[in-house]
Backbone as CSV, one residue per row, in Angstrom:
resi,resn,N_x,N_y,N_z,CA_x,CA_y,CA_z,C_x,C_y,C_z
1,MET,1.031,-1.135,0.281,-0.190,0.094,-0.055,0.979,1.066,-0.108
2,LEU,0.468,2.231,-0.695,1.368,3.246,-1.188,0.525,4.327,-0.326
3,PRO,1.173,5.805,0.481,0.645,6.420,1.046,-0.090,7.505,-0.300
4,GLY,-1.203,7.742,0.219,-2.285,8.800,-0.743,-2.381,10.037,-0.009
5,LYS,-2.085,10.534,0.685,-2.450,11.947,1.439,-1.624,12.580,0.639
6,CYS,-0.178,12.423,0.322,0.829,13.089,-0.260,1.481,12.869,-1.445
7,GLY,0.772,13.518,-2.657,1.697,13.084,-3.788,3.431,12.969,-3.594
8,ILE,3.985,13.858,-3.154,5.597,13.563,-2.756,5.856,12.257,-2.119
9,PHE,5.228,12.000,-1.005,5.516,10.578,-0.284,5.006,9.301,-1.281
10,CYS,3.951,9.627,-2.061,3.351,8.560,-3.023,4.426,8.142,-3.985
11,GLN,5.086,9.234,-4.666,5.979,9.471,-5.741,7.396,8.536,-5.294
12,SER,7.643,8.845,-3.832,8.777,8.695,-3.201,8.602,7.104,-3.003
13,ALA,7.784,6.855,-2.709,7.459,5.172,-2.339,7.380,4.341,-3.347
14,ALA,6.741,4.885,-4.393,6.654,4.382,-5.678,8.292,4.176,-6.156
15,VAL,9.003,4.919,-6.438,10.312,4.929,-6.896,11.143,3.651,-6.139
16,SER,10.852,3.928,-4.674,11.326,2.988,-4.140,11.044,1.631,-4.051
17,GLN,9.948,1.346,-4.448,9.368,0.063,-4.764,9.815,-0.416,-6.135
18,LEU,10.006,0.677,-7.223,10.497,0.049,-8.534,11.966,-0.054,-8.261
19,SER,12.627,0.333,-7.301,13.931,-0.018,-7.646,14.354,-1.139,-6.768
20,LYS,13.338,-1.469,-6.061,13.450,-2.960,-5.381,12.787,-3.818,-6.372
21,GLY,12.543,-3.716,-7.610,12.285,-4.594,-8.345,10.758,-5.124,-8.536
22,ARG,9.888,-4.468,-7.557,8.545,-4.538,-7.805,8.124,-4.334,-8.990
23,PRO,6.981,-5.271,-9.812,6.370,-5.219,-10.878,5.791,-3.910,-11.068
24,THR,6.087,-3.056,-12.400,5.126,-1.825,-12.730,3.734,-1.877,-12.381
25,SER,3.260,-2.906,-12.681,1.845,-3.139,-12.529,1.313,-3.076,-11.438
26,ASP,2.136,-3.716,-10.283,1.930,-3.714,-8.691,1.913,-2.006,-8.291
27,ILE,2.785,-1.671,-8.990,3.274,-0.003,-8.216,1.822,0.639,-8.784
28,LEU,1.531,0.787,-10.129,0.618,1.537,-10.535,-0.844,1.103,-9.847
29,ARG,-1.212,-0.067,-9.552,-2.091,-0.716,-8.895,-2.403,0.159,-7.410
30,GLY,-1.029,-0.117,-6.775,-0.971,0.674,-5.669,-1.333,2.247,-5.543
31,VAL,-0.724,3.161,-6.661,-0.913,4.308,-6.846,-2.426,4.294,-6.921
32,CYS,-3.107,4.109,-7.784,-4.658,3.869,-7.839,-5.155,3.466,-6.359
33,GLU,-4.954,2.685,-5.553,-5.512,2.269,-4.693,-5.291,3.239,-3.468
34,ALA,-4.246,4.226,-3.627,-3.802,5.266,-2.618,-4.716,6.474,-3.038
35,LEU,-4.832,6.746,-4.234,-5.829,7.832,-4.828,-7.182,7.480,-4.518
36,VAL,-7.884,6.378,-4.438,-9.146,6.068,-4.275,-9.483,6.060,-2.683
37,GLY,-8.329,5.583,-1.964,-8.454,5.494,-0.457,-8.085,6.889,-0.009
38,ASN,-7.799,7.750,-0.471,-7.487,9.080,-0.227,-8.887,9.907,-0.160
39,TYR,-9.700,9.542,-1.233,-10.913,10.202,-1.833,-11.849,9.960,-0.641
40,LEU,-11.780,8.389,-0.497,-12.957,7.660,0.741,-12.491,8.344,1.949
41,ALA,-11.404,8.659,2.357,-11.035,8.850,3.470,-11.224,10.379,4.091
42,VAL,-10.972,11.366,2.736,-10.992,12.868,3.076,-12.062,13.335,2.574
43,LEU,-12.389,13.281,1.196,-13.601,13.912,0.501,-14.719,13.171,0.945
44,ALA,-15.049,11.624,1.061,-16.151,10.917,1.458,-16.615,10.758,2.830
45,LYS,-15.481,11.323,3.578,-15.667,10.878,4.893,-16.786,11.172,5.713
46,GLY,-17.435,10.150,6.273,-18.606,10.223,6.870,-19.852,10.113,6.261
47,LYS,-20.183,10.323,4.790,-20.611,10.167,3.867,-20.955,8.336,3.563
48,LYS,-22.356,8.086,3.538,-22.655,6.635,3.026,-23.069,6.762,1.532
49,LEU,-21.939,6.101,0.887,-22.146,5.684,-0.485,-22.915,4.712,-0.746
50,VAL,-23.794,4.837,-1.688,-24.752,3.925,-1.873,-24.755,3.690,-3.645
51,SER,-25.365,2.544,-3.878,-25.445,2.092,-5.135,-26.630,2.683,-5.811
52,PRO,-26.744,3.256,-7.269,-25.791,3.322,-8.022,-24.636,4.542,-7.679
53,ILE,-23.513,4.241,-8.157,-22.558,5.311,-7.952,-22.152,5.756,-9.441
54,VAL,-22.012,6.908,-9.555,-21.565,7.471,-10.972,-20.435,8.188,-10.790
55,PHE,-19.487,7.976,-11.618,-18.362,8.351,-11.355,-18.040,9.297,-12.848
56,GLN,-17.716,10.706,-12.734,-17.616,11.568,-13.743,-16.394,12.388,-13.456
57,GLY,-16.239,13.170,-14.294,-14.696,13.772,-14.900,-13.588,13.065,-15.432
58,ALA,-12.357,13.672,-15.656,-11.525,12.890,-16.933,-11.070,11.609,-16.201
59,VAL,-10.831,11.519,-14.959,-10.244,10.588,-14.136,-11.205,9.212,-14.230
60,ALA,-12.259,9.642,-14.360,-13.069,8.166,-14.809,-13.150,7.366,-15.852
61,GLN,-12.271,8.060,-16.771,-11.729,7.339,-17.859,-10.805,6.409,-17.764
62,ASN,-10.015,6.407,-16.549,-9.083,5.622,-16.228,-9.813,4.161,-15.450
63,GLN,-9.723,3.291,-16.408,-10.371,2.006,-16.226,-9.706,1.501,-14.674
64,ALA,-8.456,1.827,-14.414,-7.375,0.873,-13.311,-8.573,1.944,-11.878
65,ILE,-8.338,3.197,-12.087,-9.272,4.007,-10.924,-10.740,3.346,-10.712
66,VAL,-11.443,3.122,-11.714,-12.772,2.854,-11.489,-12.824,1.469,-11.145
67,LYS,-11.776,0.513,-11.409,-11.707,-0.991,-10.478,-11.565,-1.003,-9.265
68,CYS,-10.645,0.430,-8.910,-10.355,0.237,-7.527,-11.317,0.969,-6.688
69,PHE,-12.243,1.864,-7.415,-13.344,2.142,-6.667,-14.304,1.000,-6.604
70,GLU,-14.525,0.412,-7.378,-15.427,-1.052,-7.409,-14.869,-1.843,-6.303
71,ASP,-13.759,-2.229,-6.018,-13.021,-3.012,-4.980,-13.267,-2.526,-3.744
72,ALA,-12.969,-1.106,-3.614,-13.217,-0.441,-2.140,-14.589,-0.328,-1.881
73,LEU,-15.392,-0.166,-2.780,-16.906,-0.041,-2.530,-18.011,-1.431,-2.451
74,GLY,-17.255,-2.035,-3.380,-17.837,-3.407,-3.401,-18.981,-3.300,-4.371
75,CYS,-19.246,-2.492,-5.057,-20.363,-2.599,-5.873,-19.606,-2.048,-7.288
76,ARG,-20.709,-2.008,-8.431,-20.249,-1.671,-9.818,-20.142,-0.252,-9.743
77,VAL,-19.000,0.748,-10.407,-19.073,2.055,-10.572,-19.605,2.467,-11.930
78,LEU,-20.489,3.237,-12.104,-21.142,3.699,-13.598,-20.357,4.893,-14.030
79,VAL,-19.494,4.905,-15.251,-18.785,5.764,-16.057,-20.099,6.043,-17.470
80,PRO,-20.433,7.523,-17.316,-21.189,7.855,-18.411,-20.332,8.153,-19.668
81,GLU,-20.570,7.976,-20.745,-19.800,8.118,-21.949,-18.998,9.459,-22.075
82,ASN,-19.655,10.620,-21.524,-19.422,12.041,-21.760,-18.861,12.235,-20.539
83,CYS,-18.390,11.282,-19.646,-17.849,11.837,-18.221,-17.148,12.918,-18.156
84,SER,-15.863,13.403,-18.936,-15.127,14.124,-18.830,-15.903,15.879,-18.909
85,TYR,-16.640,15.517,-19.652,-17.539,17.084,-19.798,-18.869,17.431,-19.050
86,MET,-19.112,16.440,-18.166,-20.140,16.379,-17.380,-20.292,17.745,-16.268
87,GLY,-19.225,17.898,-15.819,-19.225,19.090,-14.474,-19.133,20.502,-15.836
88,ALA,-18.353,20.574,-16.572,-18.721,21.626,-17.639,-20.018,21.682,-17.819
89,ILE,-20.981,20.726,-18.284,-21.826,21.138,-18.526,-22.836,21.395,-17.389
90,GLY,-22.739,20.981,-16.398,-23.508,21.077,-15.010,-23.137,22.594,-14.757
91,ILE,-22.045,23.060,-14.782,-22.210,24.273,-14.526,-22.506,25.512,-15.416
92,ALA,-22.346,25.282,-16.746,-22.953,26.192,-17.864,-24.462,25.847,-17.559
93,VAL,-24.939,24.762,-17.261,-26.687,25.017,-17.205,-27.127,25.989,-15.969
94,LEU,-26.082,25.593,-14.519,-26.332,26.398,-13.540,-26.300,27.882,-13.589
95,ILE,-25.469,28.107,-14.508,-25.230,29.842,-14.913,-26.343,30.126,-15.732
96,LYS,-26.857,29.384,-16.691,-27.745,29.842,-17.552,-28.816,30.389,-16.824
97,GLU,-29.228,29.257,-15.561,-30.389,29.339,-14.894,-30.539,30.534,-14.065
98,ASN,-29.207,31.139,-13.573,-29.138,32.082,-12.960,-28.756,33.541,-13.465
99,MET,-28.887,33.194,-14.924,-28.465,34.582,-15.548,-29.486,35.720,-15.467
100,ASN,-31.076,35.121,-15.061,-32.380,36.063,-14.925,-32.384,36.669,-16.544
101,GLY,-32.156,36.347,-17.572,-32.344,36.642,-18.767,-31.203,37.749,-19.028
102,ARG,-30.415,37.713,-18.576,-29.276,38.401,-19.000,-28.556,38.132,-19.982
103,ALA,-27.863,38.751,-21.191,-27.283,38.158,-22.083,-25.826,37.916,-21.490
104,THR,-25.294,36.946,-22.288,-23.815,36.380,-22.038,-22.970,36.339,-23.128
105,LYS,-21.917,35.839,-23.446,-21.074,35.437,-24.464,-21.008,34.290,-24.556
106,PHE,-21.738,33.318,-23.995,-21.732,31.672,-24.394,-22.289,31.677,-25.625
107,ARG,-21.402,30.668,-25.870,-21.688,30.522,-27.563,-22.395,28.991,-27.919
108,GLY,-22.623,28.483,-26.884,-23.556,27.203,-27.116,-22.746,26.254,-27.931
109,ASP,-23.546,25.231,-28.566,-23.059,24.124,-29.426,-22.087,24.794,-30.705
110,ALA,-22.067,25.974,-30.864,-21.572,26.616,-31.889,-19.911,26.390,-31.925
111,ILE,-19.391,26.289,-30.273,-18.173,26.036,-29.813,-17.267,25.117,-30.420
112,LEU,-18.351,24.056,-31.050,-17.804,22.800,-31.332,-17.285,22.821,-32.805
113,GLU,-17.852,23.530,-33.543,-17.281,23.722,-34.902,-16.386,24.984,-34.996
114,SER,-15.956,25.617,-33.986,-15.026,26.869,-34.273,-13.793,25.854,-33.935
115,ASN,-12.473,26.809,-34.411,-10.962,26.118,-34.333,-10.608,26.939,-33.204
116,HIS,-10.163,26.216,-32.269,-9.557,26.874,-31.024,-8.154,26.409,-30.779
117,ARG,-7.341,27.357,-30.459,-5.860,26.877,-30.055,-5.553,27.861,-28.870
118,THR,-4.267,27.449,-28.240,-3.732,28.110,-27.253,-1.978,28.385,-27.539
119,GLU,-1.793,29.448,-26.861,-0.429,29.576,-27.237,-0.013,29.959,-26.297
120,ILE,1.523,29.400,-25.525,1.953,30.080,-24.763,2.907,31.090,-24.996
121,ALA,2.957,32.204,-24.198,3.967,33.266,-24.561,4.812,33.664,-22.903
122,HIS,5.425,34.714,-23.069,6.105,35.499,-21.432,6.037,36.831,-21.469
123,CYS,5.648,37.304,-20.495,5.374,38.603,-20.234,6.926,39.422,-20.119
124,GLN,6.998,40.263,-21.253,8.159,41.337,-21.002,8.029,42.310,-20.592
125,ASP,7.052,42.763,-19.910,6.543,44.018,-19.404,6.676,44.314,-17.778
126,CYS,7.470,43.479,-17.096,7.810,43.477,-15.738,8.545,42.511,-15.451
127,GLU,9.485,42.550,-14.250,10.235,41.446,-13.913,10.055,40.102,-13.385
128,ASN,8.467,40.151,-13.549,7.789,38.431,-13.232,7.832,37.533,-14.274
129,ASN,7.982,38.025,-15.884,8.461,37.164,-16.643,7.434,36.034,-16.787
130,CYS,5.876,36.545,-16.651,4.968,35.624,-16.137,4.508,35.000,-17.228
131,GLU,4.223,33.507,-17.123,3.778,32.582,-18.645,2.304,33.088,-18.804
132,LEU,2.277,33.337,-19.926,0.771,33.844,-20.228,0.307,32.689,-21.471
133,LEU,-1.175,32.307,-20.943,-1.568,31.211,-21.467,-2.706,32.030,-22.724
134,LYS,-2.474,32.157,-23.719,-3.713,32.578,-24.914,-4.730,31.803,-25.515
135,LEU,-5.830,32.068,-25.388,-6.970,31.358,-26.155,-6.889,32.235,-27.390
136,TYR,-7.085,31.186,-28.636,-7.509,31.977,-29.963,-8.640,30.931,-30.222
137,CYS,-9.622,31.607,-30.772,-10.717,31.142,-31.454,-10.845,31.638,-33.049
138,ASP,-10.983,30.835,-33.913,-10.876,31.113,-35.335,-10.027,32.367,-35.740
139,GLY,-8.728,32.310,-35.066,-7.724,33.067,-35.295,-7.664,34.567,-34.184
140,GLN,-8.842,34.773,-33.731,-9.245,36.012,-32.776,-9.010,35.595,-31.296
141,LEU,-7.588,36.385,-30.881,-7.697,36.239,-29.375,-8.787,36.463,-28.288
142,LEU,-9.331,35.600,-27.677,-10.295,35.446,-27.019,-9.698,35.860,-25.438
143,SER,-8.996,35.310,-24.957,-8.419,35.708,-23.655,-7.306,35.280,-23.468
144,VAL,-6.707,35.684,-22.234,-5.324,35.749,-21.594,-5.393,35.501,-20.318
145,SER,-4.466,34.332,-19.586,-4.529,34.083,-18.132,-2.545,34.105,-17.762
146,GLY,-3.023,34.277,-16.750,-1.444,33.877,-16.128,-0.692,35.350,-15.752
147,SER,-1.169,36.430,-16.272,-0.119,37.623,-15.794,-0.531,37.949,-14.470
148,ARG,0.586,37.720,-13.774,0.870,38.462,-12.423,0.718,39.773,-12.296
149,CYS,1.254,40.216,-13.194,1.258,42.059,-13.197,-0.340,42.587,-13.448
150,GLU,-1.166,41.543,-14.308,-2.388,41.728,-14.631,-2.520,42.853,-15.929
151,LYS,-1.329,42.950,-16.520,-1.271,44.042,-17.607,-2.101,42.939,-18.972
152,HIS,-1.907,42.009,-18.524,-2.289,41.105,-19.881,-3.839,40.258,-19.893
153,ASN,-3.921,39.832,-18.776,-5.376,39.301,-18.433,-6.587,39.756,-18.842
154,ARG,-7.402,38.768,-19.651,-8.574,39.530,-20.171,-9.173,38.347,-20.404
């Protein structure tokens, strides 16, 4: 069993096990069990989890994590086809419900047909030398994040 509360300790333990000749598959299983154990001990602490259990988010695409959850919970864990998008869709629905008719810049399904790309640049305007993440849509700059001096964030 690997420690699951601290990524550094887990990594150190995994490297130690690897150097002792432990099979990689056993180590990876231990990492998955540690992550599941940490979730159940910290985030689900005191909550009774009952079937059916639905696992969403990008991590739900990891079949080893799903198997470790099933083993720990003693029941089948359901993973929806679009599990990695469910949180984003849910928050979009909540925002729409709470806009009270006000206009937004939400593009809806049209965003799926547009051409998005990201670019990383560095701010030269101050001593921070911030790493800027720029988001473009169809060649137009939509947003910039990462500027600690806030000269470029938009």
